[in-house]
C-alpha positions in Angstrom: -13.5 8.6 -22.8 -11.3 10.0 -25.6 -7.9 10.6 -24.0 -7.7 7.7 -21.4 -7.3 10.5 -18.9 -9.4 10.0 -15.3 -9.9 12.6 -12.8 -11.2 11.7 -8.9 -12.7 14.7 -7.0 -12.8 14.0 -3.2 -14.1 16.1 -0.4 -15.7 15.0 3.0 -19.4 16.0 2.6 -21.9 15.5 0.0 -22.2 18.5 -2.0 -18.7 19.9 -1.3 -17.6 18.8 -4.5 -20.6 20.6 -6.5 -19.7 23.6 -4.6 -16.2 23.3 -5.2 -15.4 22.0 -8.6 -18.6 20.9 -10.9 -17.8 23.5 -13.2 -14.0 22.3 -13.6 -15.7 18.5 -13.8 -18.1 19.5 -16.3 -14.8 21.0 -18.5 -13.0 17.9 -18.0 -15.9 15.9 -19.2 -16.3 17.8 -22.4 -12.7 17.5 -23.0 -13.1 13.6 -23.2 -11.9 12.6 -19.2 -13.5 9.9 -17.1 -14.8 11.9 -14.1 -15.4 10.4 -10.3 -16.7 12.0 -7.6 -16.1 10.6 -3.9 -17.5 12.1 -0.6 -15.7 10.7 2.7 -18.8 10.7 4.5 -22.8 10.5 3.8 -23.7 13.6 5.4 -25.1 11.5 8.1 -25.3 14.6 10.6 -26.9 17.0 8.2 -30.4 17.1 9.6 -32.2 18.0 12.8 -35.4 16.8 11.3 -34.3 13.3 9.8 -32.4 10.4 11.7 -29.0 9.9 10.5 -29.8 6.9 8.3 -32.4 9.3 6.8 -30.4 11.9 5.8 -27.6 9.9 4.5 -29.8 8.1 2.2 -31.1 11.8 1.2 -27.6 13.4 0.6 -26.3 10.0 -1.2 -29.0 10.5 -4.2 -28.4 13.9 -4.3 -25.1 13.6 -4.9 -25.4 10.6 -7.2 -28.0 13.0 -9.1 -25.0 16.1 -9.0 -22.6 14.0 -10.3 -24.7 12.4 -13.3 -25.2 15.9 -14.4 -21.3 16.1 -14.9 -20.9 13.0 -16.4 -19.3 11.6 -13.4 -19.9 8.7 -11.2 -20.3 9.1 -7.3 -19.0 7.0 -4.7 -19.2 7.3 -0.8 -16.3 6.0 1.4 -18.6 5.5 4.3 -16.8 7.3 7.3 -19.1 8.9 9.8 -19.9 12.3 9.7 -17.6 15.0 12.0 -15.0 12.2 12.5 -12.7 13.3 9.2 -9.6 15.4 10.9 -6.9 16.8 8.9 -3.3 15.9 10.4 
């Protein structure tokens, strides 16, 4: 961290951050920013094959790995998938 600046990208589901702003996060990391990614849910209803617990574990690991490739840390807020609403 060169300039003391931090950025947090927060989205609903794992892979939303990567699809929407991974390039920007990579550029910011290269400019010395401290990057963080967060998802509100673990993507626990994103599979017709795996149980909710299994897919949540898989998706969290994928998100953590993706965050590491952009030099970011990853956090999951743990809300249940499909229960995040804008008001």
